DRENPAMI-563370 format. One record per residue: residue in three letters; chain; z, x, y of N, C-alpha, C, O in turn. Coordinates in steps of 0.1 Angstrom, whole numbers, plus 2048, in hexadecimal, padded with zeros to 3 digits. Layout:
N
{ALA; A; {Z; X; Y}; {Z; X; Y}; {Z; X; Y}; {Z; X; Y}}
...
//
This chain:
118
{GLN; A; {1B3; DBE; 2F9}; {1BE; DC6; 2F4}; {1CB; DC2; 2FC}; {1CA; DBC; 307}}
{VAL; A; {1D6; DC6; 2F7}; {1E3; DC3; 2FD}; {1E3; DCB; 30B}; {1E0; DD7; 30B}}
{GLN; A; {1E7; DC4; 315}; {1E8; DCB; 322}; {1F4; DC5; 32A}; {1F7; DB9; 329}}
{PHE; A; {1FA; DCE; 331}; {205; DCB; 33A}; {202; DD1; 348}; {1FF; DDC; 349}}
{VAL; A; {203; DC8; 352}; {201; DCD; 360}; {20D; DCA; 368}; {210; DBE; 36B}}
{GLU; A; {215; DD4; 36B}; {221; DD3; 373}; {21E; DD4; 382}; {216; DDC; 386}}
{SER; A; {226; DCD; 38A}; {224; DCE; 398}; {232; DCA; 39F}; {23B; DC5; 399}}
{GLY; A; {232; DCE; 3AC}; {23E; DCA; 3B4}; {247; DD5; 3B7}; {251; DD3; 3BF}}
{GLY; A; {245; DE1; 3B2}; {24D; DEC; 3B6}; {24C; DF1; 3C4}; {243; DEC; 3CB}}
{GLY; A; {254; DFA; 3C8}; {254; DFF; 3D5}; {260; E07; 3D9}; {268; E0B; 3D0}}
{LEU; A; {262; E0A; 3E6}; {26D; E11; 3EB}; {277; E07; 3F1}; {273; DFE; 3F9}}
{VAL; A; {284; E08; 3ED}; {28E; DFF; 3F2}; {29A; E07; 3F5}; {29D; E11; 3EE}}
{GLN; A; {2A2; E02; 3FF}; {2AF; E09; 402}; {2BA; E05; 3F8}; {2B9; DFA; 3F2}}
{PRO; A; {2C4; E0D; 3F6}; {2CF; E09; 3ED}; {2D5; DFC; 3F2}; {2D6; DF9; 3FD}}
{GLY; A; {2D8; DF3; 3E8}; {2DD; DE6; 3EB}; {2D2; DDC; 3EC}; {2D5; DD0; 3ED}}
{GLY; A; {2C5; DE0; 3ED}; {2BA; DD7; 3EE}; {2B5; DD0; 3E1}; {2BB; DD2; 3D7}}
{SER; A; {2AB; DC9; 3E3}; {2A5; DC1; 3D7}; {296; DC3; 3D6}; {28F; DC6; 3E0}}
{LEU; A; {291; DC2; 3CA}; {283; DC2; 3C7}; {280; DB8; 3BB}; {289; DB6; 3B3}}
{GLY; A; {274; DB3; 3BB}; {270; DAA; 3B0}; {264; DB0; 3AA}; {25A; DB2; 3B0}}
{LEU; A; {265; DB2; 39D}; {259; DB7; 395}; {253; DAC; 38D}; {259; DA3; 389}}
{SER; A; {246; DAE; 38B}; {23E; DA5; 382}; {236; DAD; 378}; {233; DB8; 37A}}
{CYS; A; {234; DA6; 36D}; {22C; DAD; 362}; {223; DA2; 35C}; {227; D98; 356}}
{ALA; A; {216; DA4; 35E}; {20C; D9B; 359}; {207; DA1; 34B}; {203; DAC; 34A}}
{ALA; A; {209; D99; 341}; {206; D9D; 333}; {1F9; D96; 32E}; {1F6; D8A; 332}}
{SER; A; {1F2; D9D; 326}; {1E6; D97; 320}; {1E2; D9D; 313}; {1E8; DA8; 30F}}
{GLY; A; {1DA; D96; 30B}; {1D5; D9C; 2FE}; {1DE; D98; 2F2}; {1DB; D9D; 2E7}}
{PHE; A; {1E7; D8F; 2F4}; {1EF; D8A; 2E9}; {1F5; D7D; 2ED}; {1F4; D78; 2F8}}
{THR; A; {1FB; D76; 2E3}; {200; D69; 2E5}; {20E; D6A; 2EB}; {218; D6D; 2E4}}
{PHE; A; {20F; D69; 2F8}; {21B; D6C; 300}; {227; D64; 2FB}; {232; D6A; 2FA}}
{THR; A; {225; D57; 2F8}; {230; D4F; 2F5}; {237; D53; 2E7}; {242; D4E; 2E4}}
{ARG; A; {230; D5B; 2DF}; {235; D5F; 2D2}; {23E; D6B; 2D3}; {244; D70; 2C9}}
{TRP; A; {23F; D71; 2DF}; {246; D7E; 2E0}; {251; D7E; 2EA}; {250; D78; 2F4}}
{SER; A; {25C; D85; 2E6}; {265; D89; 2F0}; {25F; D94; 2F9}; {256; D9B; 2F5}}
{MET; A; {263; D94; 306}; {25E; D9D; 30F}; {26A; DA5; 315}; {275; DA1; 316}}
{GLY; A; {267; DB2; 319}; {271; DBA; 31E}; {26D; DC3; 32A}; {261; DC5; 32C}}
{TRP; A; {277; DC7; 332}; {275; DD1; 33C}; {27C; DDE; 338}; {287; DDD; 332}}
{TYR; A; {275; DE9; 33B}; {27B; DF6; 338}; {278; DFF; 344}; {271; DFB; 34D}}
{ARG; A; {27F; E0A; 345}; {27D; E13; 350}; {27F; E21; 34C}; {286; E25; 342}}
{GLN; A; {278; E2A; 353}; {279; E38; 351}; {27B; E40; 35E}; {273; E40; 367}}
{ALA; A; {287; E46; 35F}; {28A; E4E; 36B}; {285; E5C; 369}; {283; E60; 35D}}
{PRO; A; {283; E63; 374}; {27E; E71; 372}; {287; E7A; 369}; {293; E7A; 36B}}
{GLY; A; {281; E80; 360}; {289; E89; 357}; {291; E82; 34C}; {298; E88; 345}}
{LYS; A; {28F; E75; 34B}; {297; E6D; 341}; {28E; E66; 338}; {282; E64; 33B}}
{GLN; A; {293; E61; 32C}; {28C; E59; 323}; {28B; E4B; 328}; {293; E46; 330}}
{ARG; A; {280; E44; 324}; {27F; E36; 327}; {28A; E2E; 321}; {28E; E31; 316}}
{GLU; A; {290; E25; 329}; {29B; E1D; 324}; {299; E0E; 326}; {291; E09; 32E}}
{PHE; A; {29F; E07; 31D}; {29F; DF8; 31E}; {2A7; DF3; 32A}; {2B1; DF9; 32E}}
{VAL; A; {2A1; DE9; 330}; {2A8; DE3; 33C}; {2AC; DD4; 339}; {2B7; DD0; 33A}}
{ALA; A; {2A2; DCC; 334}; {2A5; DBE; 331}; {29A; DB8; 328}; {28F; DBD; 328}}
{THR; A; {29E; DAE; 320}; {294; DA7; 318}; {297; D98; 319}; {2A2; D94; 31C}}
{ILE; A; {28C; D91; 317}; {28D; D82; 316}; {284; D7D; 30B}; {279; D81; 309}}
{THR; A; {28A; D75; 303}; {283; D6F; 2F7}; {27A; D64; 2FC}; {27A; D5F; 307}}
{SER; A; {271; D5F; 2F3}; {268; D54; 2F7}; {270; D48; 2FA}; {26B; D3F; 301}}
{GLY; A; {27C; D47; 2F4}; {284; D3B; 2F7}; {28E; D3D; 303}; {295; D33; 306}}
{GLY; A; {28D; D48; 309}; {295; D4A; 315}; {2A3; D51; 313}; {2AA; D52; 31C}}
{ASN; A; {2A5; D56; 307}; {2B2; D5E; 305}; {2B0; D6C; 30B}; {2A5; D72; 30A}}
{ILE; A; {2BA; D71; 312}; {2B9; D7D; 31A}; {2C3; D87; 316}; {2CF; D84; 312}}
{ASN; A; {2BF; D94; 317}; {2C8; D9F; 314}; {2C6; DA9; 31F}; {2BA; DAD; 323}}
{TYR; A; {2D1; DAF; 324}; {2D0; DB9; 32F}; {2D7; DC6; 32B}; {2E1; DC6; 323}}
{ALA; A; {2D2; DD1; 330}; {2D9; DDD; 32F}; {2E6; DDC; 337}; {2E6; DD6; 342}}
{ASP; A; {2F0; DE3; 333}; {2FD; DE2; 33A}; {2FB; DE7; 349}; {302; DE2; 352}}
{SER; A; {2F3; DF0; 34B}; {2F1; DF6; 358}; {2EB; DED; 363}; {2EC; DEF; 36F}}
{VAL; A; {2E5; DE2; 35E}; {2DE; DD9; 367}; {2E4; DCA; 367}; {2E0; DC2; 36F}}
{LYS; A; {2EE; DC8; 35E}; {2F4; DBB; 35D}; {2FA; DB6; 36A}; {301; DBE; 371}}
{GLY; A; {2F7; DAA; 36E}; {2FC; DA5; 37B}; {2F4; DA8; 387}; {2F7; DA3; 392}}
{ARG; A; {2EA; DB1; 385}; {2E2; DB5; 391}; {2D3; DB1; 38E}; {2CC; DAE; 398}}
{PHE; A; {2CF; DB2; 382}; {2C1; DAF; 37F}; {2BF; DA2; 378}; {2C8; D9E; 370}}
{THR; A; {2B4; D9B; 37A}; {2B1; D8F; 373}; {2A3; D8F; 36D}; {299; D91; 375}}
{ILE; A; {2A2; D8D; 360}; {295; D8C; 35A}; {291; D7E; 358}; {29A; D75; 355}}
{SER; A; {284; D7B; 35A}; {280; D6D; 357}; {271; D6E; 353}; {26B; D78; 354}}
{ARG; A; {26C; D63; 34E}; {25E; D62; 349}; {258; D55; 34D}; {25E; D4B; 34E}}
{ASP; A; {24B; D55; 34F}; {243; D4A; 351}; {238; D49; 346}; {22E; D50; 348}}
{ASN; A; {23A; D41; 33C}; {231; D42; 331}; {223; D3D; 334}; {219; D44; 32F}}
{PRO; A; {221; D33; 33C}; {213; D2F; 33F}; {20B; D3A; 347}; {1FF; D3B; 346}}
{LYS; A; {213; D42; 34E}; {20C; D4D; 355}; {20C; D5A; 34E}; {207; D64; 353}}
{ASN; A; {212; D5B; 342}; {213; D67; 33A}; {219; D72; 342}; {214; D7E; 342}}
{THR; A; {224; D6F; 34A}; {22A; D79; 353}; {239; D79; 351}; {23F; D6F; 34E}}
{VAL; A; {23E; D85; 352}; {24C; D88; 351}; {251; D8E; 35E}; {249; D96; 364}}
{TYR; A; {25C; D8B; 363}; {261; D8F; 370}; {26E; D97; 36E}; {276; D95; 364}}
{LEU; A; {271; D9F; 378}; {27E; DA5; 379}; {283; DA5; 387}; {27D; DAD; 390}}
{GLN; A; {28D; D9E; 38A}; {293; D9D; 398}; {29E; DA7; 398}; {2A7; DA7; 390}}
{MET; A; {29E; DB1; 3A1}; {2A8; DBC; 3A2}; {2AF; DBB; 3AF}; {2A9; DBC; 3BA}}
{ASN; A; {2BC; DB9; 3AE}; {2C5; DB8; 3BA}; {2CF; DC4; 3BA}; {2D1; DCA; 3AF}}
{SER; A; {2D5; DC6; 3C5}; {2DF; DD0; 3C6}; {2DA; DDE; 3C0}; {2E1; DE4; 3B9}}
{LEU; A; {2CE; DE2; 3C4}; {2C9; DEE; 3BF}; {2D0; DFA; 3C3}; {2D5; DFB; 3CF}}
{ASN; A; {2D1; E04; 3BB}; {2D7; E11; 3BE}; {2CD; E1C; 3BA}; {2C4; E1A; 3B2}}
{PRO; A; {2D0; E28; 3BF}; {2C6; E33; 3BC}; {2C4; E36; 3AD}; {2BA; E3B; 3A9}}
{GLU; A; {2CE; E32; 3A5}; {2CD; E34; 396}; {2C3; E2B; 390}; {2BF; E2C; 385}}
{ASP; A; {2BE; E21; 398}; {2B4; E18; 393}; {2A6; E1D; 395}; {29C; E17; 391}}
{THR; A; {2A5; E28; 39C}; {298; E2E; 39F}; {291; E32; 392}; {297; E3A; 38A}}
{ALA; A; {285; E2D; 390}; {27E; E2F; 383}; {270; E28; 384}; {26D; E21; 38D}}
{VAL; A; {268; E2C; 37A}; {25C; E24; 378}; {260; E19; 36E}; {266; E1B; 363}}
{TYR; A; {25D; E0C; 372}; {260; E01; 36A}; {254; DFC; 362}; {249; DFA; 368}}
{TYR; A; {256; DF9; 355}; {24C; DF4; 34D}; {250; DE7; 346}; {25C; DE5; 344}}
{CYS; A; {246; DDF; 342}; {249; DD4; 339}; {242; DD6; 32C}; {238; DDE; 32B}}
{ASN; A; {246; DCF; 322}; {240; DD0; 315}; {244; DC4; 30D}; {24E; DBD; 310}}
{ARG; A; {23D; DC0; 302}; {241; DB7; 2F9}; {24B; DBD; 2F0}; {24B; DCA; 2EE}}
{VAL; A; {254; DB6; 2EA}; {260; DBB; 2E3}; {260; DB7; 2D5}; {25E; DAB; 2D1}}
{ALA; A; {263; DC1; 2CC}; {265; DBE; 2BE}; {274; DC1; 2BB}; {279; DCB; 2C0}}
{GLY; A; {27A; DB8; 2B4}; {288; DB9; 2B2}; {290; DB6; 2BE}; {28C; DAC; 2C5}}
{VAL; A; {29B; DBD; 2C1}; {2A3; DBA; 2CD}; {29E; DC0; 2D9}; {29C; DB9; 2E4}}
{THR; A; {29B; DCD; 2D9}; {297; DD4; 2E6}; {28B; DDD; 2E3}; {287; DE5; 2ED}}
{THR; A; {285; DDE; 2D8}; {27B; DE8; 2D4}; {26E; DE4; 2DA}; {268; DDA; 2D6}}
{PRO; A; {268; DEC; 2E3}; {25B; DE9; 2E8}; {250; DEB; 2DD}; {252; DF3; 2D4}}
{PHE; A; {246; DE2; 2DE}; {23D; DE1; 2D3}; {22F; DE7; 2D5}; {228; DEC; 2CC}}
{SER; A; {22A; DE7; 2E2}; {21C; DEA; 2E5}; {21B; DF6; 2EE}; {225; DFB; 2F3}}
{PRO; A; {20F; DFC; 2EF}; {20D; E07; 2F9}; {211; E02; 307}; {211; DF7; 30A}}
{TRP; A; {216; E0C; 30F}; {21B; E09; 31C}; {210; E07; 326}; {205; E0D; 325}}
{GLY; A; {213; DFF; 331}; {20A; DFE; 33C}; {20D; E09; 346}; {213; E13; 342}}
{GLN; A; {208; E08; 352}; {20A; E13; 35C}; {218; E13; 362}; {21C; E1C; 368}}
{GLY; A; {21F; E08; 361}; {22C; E06; 368}; {22B; E05; 376}; {220; E05; 37C}}
{THR; A; {237; E03; 37D}; {238; E01; 38B}; {244; E09; 390}; {24F; E08; 38A}}
{GLN; A; {242; E11; 39A}; {24C; E1A; 39F}; {256; E13; 3A8}; {252; E0C; 3B1}}
{VAL; A; {263; E15; 3A5}; {26E; E10; 3AD}; {276; E1C; 3B2}; {27B; E23; 3AA}}
{THR; A; {277; E1D; 3BF}; {27F; E28; 3C5}; {289; E22; 3CE}; {287; E1A; 3D7}}
{VAL; A; {296; E25; 3CB}; {2A1; E21; 3D3}; {2A7; E2D; 3DB}; {2AD; E36; 3D5}}
{SER; A; {2A5; E2C; 3E8}; {2A9; E38; 3F0}; {2AB; E33; 3FE}; {2A4; E2A; 403}}
{SER; A; {2B4; E3A; 405}; {2B6; E37; 413}; {2AE; E41; 41C}; {2AE; E40; 428}}
//
């Protein structure tokens, strides 16, 4: 079955950096766009970034210039490098395969917690 395993979260100070990874399985990775999403406490899950199989990228305005999405097709893995983190980035981060522009397609994995705090 389709599965996503996110990792790399943790506690970081404002202004710091973290790198997230998502290992995907159960589908043909190269046929799908992949995306990162996040859900902060008390808020709805929101789109962060997507990358097509050909490498076209789309970012939410709130993370442009600070976050970088990438993918390694042979490893069925998508990454999110996060720089200049601020407390508003605190959330559980999830990956998913993407239908359309930003619409997640499959059931969610467990996510990885990112906490930005001094």
